[in-house]
Steps between C-alpha positions, in 0.01 A plus 500: 500500500241464777635379834353171626644533859255387746233413245299178553545256209297176483634227264332176432691204374802650692682177587691458175568631153368847401325537840811439705710721280236787513500469892872549485481797270236674708691420810807675370288820457388485865137373448344288765380164357195269547621185332225231421558146360385157540836367626499589863871421586631658194302830522596525865868455419474777231347739723753436776786527255391841355419643847844409623685634188306809451349591828148532369176374644381174356179292542485151376173348414415140395233546240359320208343770279257248361320479833261812502410453860865479616589805291218705644573382848880556487527804283187662631629495857854617464636631848571858558710693249503197258142567408580816303654323193655741263613273221336159409706265281273223382770261410367157589452296195597190318485277196411138488572270202547565134226273350264570211160602648333175417787303704523757785447408868203687656672501828781701328239744352333549840836567664608769241177678482439492880840646571571720189159657469270434802791535747601838352127600539467374849809688621426816306132509612623478867775743494373772248223657716754620738704664235187664360406634848848637544518641153829350411665179400647290208384157383754323297414174333734242371390407154695316208571527134259204488219744561590661166609214290374139498742217462457125455362331816461829658117510483372547851822664629478747225133570558567561872780754425281671234242533786766661719581750227138593446412513870791740541358732235147495620622550864666820383175618355323409836755701694510799277483816722612313828883575458572115501732381229473158326783334316555164325848358455517226243826311462610250225749222581605536877699228655322419833318203643222561231594210277564264777135574622365482162656143434405377849863478619650353204834666511629371159206666324498801724862611382435475131320834431799686644782317308705662235418857594530739791145528648379777727545463873257562768712795606448652148124492544521636857700788366217579250239466767707733734538759220129513438430540872744779554374732213351827637137480623369658184658244280336172434700241314216295339691206363853362482581212253846378564699245298856372520702642214501140333117485480286690248152346567339229706606237261815661347830475671863484373680213658885415437 
């Protein structure tokens, strides 16, 4: 297991769910954290909490990854030691709606594609040159089983996560010989704010996907991310697909 003590880890979408759980997991290993998210008060509170609990350095950034100029300005001018990012966790992402394509809302499509695909590109394009120059680093992308298997109403979200998977593979080709590792972690059912966001805050609809089974938790995914990040430098974990035991495929789950 490779030590992460004093490494610099940048996490997008770090104010809740998998991002926040991953921040806690990395903090427990002594990493210093750059935590980015749109919700300013929440990301600041998360940074302060982890600093107080683990004694690590934290830098909270209010950032919308959809805004290319803001990404370039904020992440391209990180202060002092923070500029040398060792691990980038591209976690910011979301799903909106579950309509058939011909009934979908274009605003929902834009938000998904701008966040899940273009946001990932903007952040990676800004941070990666420094990793290449230093000859080390690790890019970890949060994908989804939706990138492998379609499901009813998943059209644009599935397409966006398929893009994340393919970008991960092509990025690994681009970086061959640089010493930089690239990983994609692709969960099945994880109980976070995901469904609440998908259903635009409808709490009754949001709980239904997780009823009758024990879903994964954000901490489960954070554990997988941490495992990939702590392999020896010569080991690149290409892909982790992780389901709850009660799920066999995107549309197959055993409910009691």
